C-alpha positions in Angstrom: 11.1 -14.2 -3.5 8.0 -16.4 -3.3 8.3 -16.0 0.5 8.7 -12.2 0.4 5.8 -11.4 -1.9 3.0 -12.8 0.2 4.2 -10.8 3.2 4.7 -7.7 1.1 1.2 -8.0 -0.3 -0.2 -8.3 3.3 1.7 -5.1 4.2 0.3 -3.3 1.2 -3.2 -4.4 2.1 -2.6 -2.9 5.6 -1.3 0.3 4.1 -4.3 0.8 1.7 -6.8 -0.1 4.5 -5.2 2.4 6.9 -4.9 5.2 4.4 -8.6 5.9 4.6 -8.4 6.4 8.3 -5.2 8.5 8.0 -6.8 10.7 5.4 -9.8 11.3 7.6 -7.5 12.3 10.5 -5.7 14.7 8.3 -8.9 16.4 7.3 -10.0 16.6 10.9 -6.7 18.2 11.8 -7.1 20.9 9.1 -10.7 21.4 10.2 -9.5 22.6 13.5 -8.3 19.7 15.7 -11.4 18.7 17.6 -9.7 18.4 21.0 -12.4 16.1 22.4 -10.9 13.4 20.1 -7.3 14.0 21.3 -7.5 13.2 25.0 -7.1 9.5 24.4 -3.8 10.1 22.7 -2.2 10.9 26.1 -2.7 7.3 27.2 -2.2 5.4 24.0 1.0 4.6 22.1 2.2 3.0 18.9 4.0 -0.3 19.4 7.6 0.2 20.4 8.7 -3.0 18.6 8.3 -3.0 14.8 6.2 -5.8 13.3 7.3 -5.4 9.7 10.7 -5.7 8.0 12.6 -2.8 6.5 13.5 -5.0 3.5 9.9 -4.8 2.3 10.3 -1.1 1.6 11.1 -1.4 -2.1 7.9 -3.3 -2.8 5.8 -1.0 -0.7 7.3 2.1 -2.3 6.6 0.8 -5.8 3.1 -0.1 -4.9 2.4 3.3 -3.3 3.7 5.1 -6.3 1.5 3.0 -8.6 -1.5 3.7 -6.4 -0.9 7.5 -6.0 0.4 8.6 -9.4 -3.1 9.1 -10.8 -3.5 11.8 -8.2 -0.7 13.7 -9.8 -3.0 14.6 -12.7 -4.9 16.8 -10.2 -1.9 18.4 -8.5 1.4 17.7 -6.8 -0.4 18.4 -3.5 -2.9 15.6 -4.1 -0.1 13.2 -5.2 2.1 14.0 -2.2 -0.9 13.7 0.2 -1.6 10.2 -1.1 2.0 9.2 -0.5 2.0 10.8 2.9 -1.1 9.0 4.0 0.4 5.7 2.9 3.7 6.0 4.8 1.8 7.4 7.8 -0.2 4.2 8.0 3.1 2.3 8.4 4.5 4.4 11.1 1.3 4.6 13.0 1.5 0.9 13.5 5.0 1.3 15.0 6.9 0.4 11.7 8.8 3.7 11.7 12.0 2.4 10.1 10.0 0.8 7.4 8.1 4.0 6.7 11.4 6.0 6.6 13.0 3.5 4.2 9.8 3.5 2.0 10.0 7.3 1.8 13.6 7.0 0.8 12.8 4.6 -2.0 9.9 6.8 -3.2 11.9 10.0 -3.3 14.7 8.2 -5.2 12.3 6.8 -7.7 10.4 10.0 -8.3 12.5 13.2 -8.3 9.4 15.4 -8.4 9.0 14.5 -4.7 12.6 15.6 -3.6 11.4 18.9 -2.2 8.6 17.1 -0.3 10.9 14.8 1.6 11.0 16.9 4.8 7.2 17.4 5.1 6.6 13.8 4.2 8.9 12.8 7.0 6.9 15.1 9.3 3.8 13.3 8.3 5.0 9.8 9.1 6.2 11.1 12.5 3.0 12.8 13.3 1.1 9.5 12.8 3.0 8.0 15.8 1.2 8.2 19.1 3.5 8.2 22.1 3.5 8.7 25.9 6.2 9.9 28.3 7.2 6.3 28.8 7.5 5.4 25.1 8.4 8.7 23.3 12.2 8.2 23.5 12.0 4.6 22.2 9.9 5.6 19.3 12.1 8.6 18.5 15.1 6.3 18.2 13.4 4.5 15.3 13.7 7.8 13.3 16.9 8.9 11.7 18.3 12.2 10.4 17.2 11.8 6.7 15.1 14.7 5.3 16.2 17.3 7.8 14.9 15.0 10.6 11.2 15.6 9.9 10.4 12.2 11.6 11.6 13.4 15.0 9.7 16.7 14.6 6.5 15.0 13.7 6.5 12.6 16.6 7.0 15.4 19.0 4.3 17.5 17.4 1.8 14.7 18.0 3.1 14.1 21.5 2.4 17.7 22.6 -0.7 18.3 20.4 -2.4 15.3 22.1 -2.1 17.2 25.4 -3.8 20.4 24.3 -6.0 21.8 27.0 -4.1 20.1 29.8 -1.2 21.4 31.8 2.3 20.2 30.7 4.0 18.8 33.8 7.7 19.2 33.9 8.3 15.4 33.6 6.0 15.4 30.5 8.0 18.3 29.0 11.4 16.7 29.4 10.6 13.0 29.1 11.2 12.5 25.3 14.6 14.1 25.2 16.0 13.3 28.6 16.2 9.7 27.5 18.7 10.7 24.9 21.2 12.3 27.3 24.4 10.7 28.4 25.1 9.2 25.0 27.1 10.3 21.9 23.8 11.0 20.1 24.2 14.8 20.5 22.6 15.5 17.1 19.6 13.3 18.0 19.3 15.2 21.2 19.3 18.5 19.3 16.6 17.2 17.0 14.5 16.2 19.9 14.8 19.6 21.6 14.1 21.3 18.3 11.1 19.1 17.8 9.9 20.0 21.3 9.6 23.6 20.0 7.5 22.4 17.1 5.3 20.5 19.5 4.9 23.4 22.0 3.6 25.6 19.2 1.0 22.9 18.4 0.0 22.8 22.0 -0.2 26.6 22.3 -2.0 27.0 19.0 0.8 29.0 17.5 1.3 31.4 20.4 5.0 32.1 20.0 5.5 33.8 23.4 3.8 31.1 25.3 5.8 28.4 23.5 9.1 30.3 24.2 8.3 30.5 27.9 7.9 26.7 28.0 11.2 26.3 26.2 12.7 28.4 29.0 11.6 25.7 31.4 14.4 23.5 30.0 17.5 23.4 32.1 20.4 24.5 29.9 20.8 27.5 27.5 21.7 25.1 24.6 18.5 23.1 25.3 16.4 26.3 25.4 17.9 27.7 22.1 17.4 24.4 20.3 13.8 24.6 21.4 13.4 28.2 20.3 14.5 27.2 16.7 11.6 24.7 16.6 9.1 27.3 17.8 10.1 29.8 15.1 10.2 27.1 12.4 6.7 26.0 13.2 5.5 29.6 13.3 6.7 30.1 9.8 5.1 26.9 8.6 1.8 28.1 9.9 2.3 31.6 8.4 3.1 30.2 5.0 0.0 28.0 5.1 -2.2 30.8 6.3 -0.8 33.7 4.2 0.7 32.1 1.1 -1.5 29.0 0.6 1.4 26.6 1.2 0.9 23.3 2.8 -2.8 22.7 1.8 -1.7 19.2 0.8 -1.7 18.2 4.5 1.9 17.1 4.8 2.6 18.8 8.0 -0.1 17.9 10.6 -0.9 21.2 12.2 -3.3 22.5 14.8 -5.1 25.7 13.9 -3.8 29.0 15.3 -5.9 30.6 18.0 -8.2 33.4 16.6 -6.2 36.1 18.3 -2.8 34.9 16.9 -1.3 37.0 14.0 1.3 34.9 12.1 2.3 37.3 9.3 2.3 41.1 8.7 2.8 42.0 5.0 3.7 45.5 6.1 6.4 44.3 8.5 8.7 41.6 7.1 10.7 41.5 10.4 7.6 40.2 12.3 7.6 38.3 14.6 11.3 38.8 15.3 10.9 42.5 16.1 8.0 41.7 18.5 9.9 39.2 20.7 12.3 40.0 23.5 16.0 40.4 22.5 17.0 37.0 23.9 15.0 35.1 21.2 15.8 37.2 18.2 18.8 35.4 16.9 16.9 32.1 16.5 14.0 34.0 15.0 16.2 35.7 12.3 17.8 32.4 11.5 14.4 31.4 10.0 12.9 34.8 9.0 13.9 34.3 5.3 11.2 31.6 5.2 8.6 34.5 5.4 10.6 37.2 3.6 11.2 35.2 0.4 7.6 34.3 -0.5 6.6 37.9 0.4 9.0 39.3 -2.2 8.2 36.5 -4.7 11.5 34.8 -4.2 13.5 37.8 -5.3 16.8 37.4 -3.4 17.9 40.9 -4.0 14.8 42.4 -2.4 15.1 39.8 0.4 18.6 40.9 1.1 17.5 44.5 1.5 15.1 43.3 4.2 17.9 41.5 5.9 20.1 44.6 5.8 17.5 46.3 8.0 17.6 43.7 10.7 19.6 46.0 13.0 22.4 44.2 15.0 25.2 42.6 13.0 24.4 39.1 14.4 20.8 39.4 13.4 21.7 40.6 9.9 24.1 37.6 9.6 21.4 35.2 10.8 19.0 36.6 8.3 21.4 36.1 5.4 22.1 32.5 6.6 18.4 31.9 6.3 18.6 33.1 2.7 21.3 30.6 2.1 19.3 27.8 3.6 16.4 28.7 1.3 18.8 28.9 -1.6 19.9 25.4 -1.0 16.4 24.1 -0.8 15.1 26.1 -3.8 18.0 24.8 -6.0 17.4 21.2 -4.9 20.9 21.2 -3.3 22.6 22.1 -6.6 25.7 24.2 -6.1 25.3 26.4 -9.1 21.7 27.3 -8.1 22.9 28.2 -4.6 25.6 30.5 -5.8 23.3 32.2 -8.3 20.9 33.0 -5.5 23.4 34.0 -2.9 25.2 36.3 -5.3 22.1 38.5 -5.4 22.7 39.4 -1.8 24.5 42.5 -0.8 28.3 42.3 -0.5 28.0 42.2 3.2 25.8 39.2 3.1 27.1 36.8 0.5 29.5 35.0 2.8 26.8 34.4 5.4 24.4 33.2 2.7 27.0 30.5 1.9 27.2 29.6 5.5 23.5 29.1 5.7 23.5 27.1 2.5 26.2 24.7 3.7 24.4 24.2 7.0 21.4 23.1 5.1 23.5 20.9 2.8 25.2 19.3 5.8 22.2 19.3 8.1 22.9 15.9 9.5 26.1 13.9 10.1 25.4 11.6 7.1 25.2 14.7 4.9 28.5 16.3 6.0 30.4 15.2 2.8 27.9 17.1 0.6 28.5 20.3 2.6 32.3 20.0 2.5 32.1 19.5 -1.3 30.2 22.7 -1.7 32.7 24.7 0.3 35.5 23.2 -1.8 33.7 24.4 -5.0 34.0 28.0 -3.8 37.0 30.2 -4.7 39.3 31.4 -1.9 38.0 34.4 -0.1 35.5 35.5 2.6 32.7 33.3 1.1 34.8 30.1 1.3 36.0 30.9 4.8 32.5 31.5 6.1 31.4 28.4 4.4 33.9 26.3 6.3 33.0 28.1 9.4 29.4 26.8 8.7 30.8 23.3 8.4 32.4 23.7 11.7 29.1 24.9 13.3 27.5 21.7 12.1 30.4 19.6 13.3 30.1 21.2 16.7 26.5 20.2 16.8 27.1 16.7 15.7 30.0 15.7 18.1 30.4 16.6 21.8 34.0 15.2 21.8 36.6 17.8 20.7 38.8 15.1 19.1 35.9 14.0 16.9 35.3 17.6 15.9 38.9 18.2 15.0 39.0 15.0 12.9 35.8 16.0 11.1 37.4 19.3 10.1 40.5 17.8 8.5 41.0 18.6 4.9 43.9 19.3 2.5 43.7 23.1 2.8 45.1 24.6 6.0 42.9 27.8 5.7 39.8 25.6 5.4 40.8 23.6 8.5 41.4 26.8 10.5 37.9 28.2 9.6 36.2 24.9 10.4 37.8 24.5 13.8 36.8 28.0 14.8 33.2 27.2 13.8 33.4 24.0 15.7 34.4 25.8 18.9 37.7 23.9 19.4 40.1 26.9 19.4 40.6 28.8 22.6 40.5 32.2 20.8 37.0 31.7 19.3 34.5 29.9 21.5 31.3 29.4 19.7 27.7 28.5 20.6 27.0 25.6 18.3 23.5 25.4 16.8 
């Protein structure tokens, strides 16, 4: 232990020293992203080889909590900002795995930060500078914890740093192309989704311009994965701008262009109803993120908005978004999810469960949590659609059909049947996964 502590103290000294610079950067970003300071980002990069040990994360986590807890007296935003600045100082120096592990320790030690895990992971990712030559290597230091916020943050910074300059095709595809040809299908999805986040930063929240850049990707699956990141980032910006969320600086965002409208209180289907038909499914997958705060988290009122989405696939996508929000709002507790989903209309409850399980089992490591939720439901349409949602996740995790089938195995034949349909491994029901 006497050998660990001096090194750990040196790490903490670096964290504390770097936090001041990180905090200044965050303020600059919220003040409007002075692009004159960003051009150097395109030629600089974080170290691609970590210089600190992951095993130091427990000490760093405890020290950061001790340092930041006084800020909780002011607000949870101030407290979480302090934590975010600390872990960002680790990742900015290339110690991404240490930052992720420190975040894990912090969230487990203080449950009040559970719902901040994803934005905190965004923050540590955004602190990482990368270039086309280093982006893939740095992304591989992330993992899928906290709904993969680390991946998204790195890609936000990658594209944000190129604001005002054309995005060459090789720059657009460089981060994710390095992940092709492996079994890391979920990591590839996260990279493409993160590209959508980054393009919105680059285009200052212009949805249509960002979607057009997504369309420059080669495959339909790549494009749709990118669309989901575009609409998620749009909603984050709208919630900051219209509902006062995110003032704590966790997500590092560029400012919307003056002409961009992010939210219309008189039209809770916007921007979905203002985008071409091709993009609407991915938009409605995330529209509940705007509907729910607009109706003050009343799931019954939100369900009525979803009922007016038009096409059945858009209605179902909207309800799935309600389920995803129900999972987050209940801190992944099954009773809270069921309570919220049951306020949906009879046509939507099953799809609300599907969305909830896809949030519960967002990443391969979280698959058992989603399966347990489906097993907690009584037989019927809700349980069937829940297992279909498990299958959709499995299809996104594994490209090999045998691996998908194995992941769907459980003791109930009806559950297996629904899962394999969702996973796209039955000839009668081909599915587009993710």
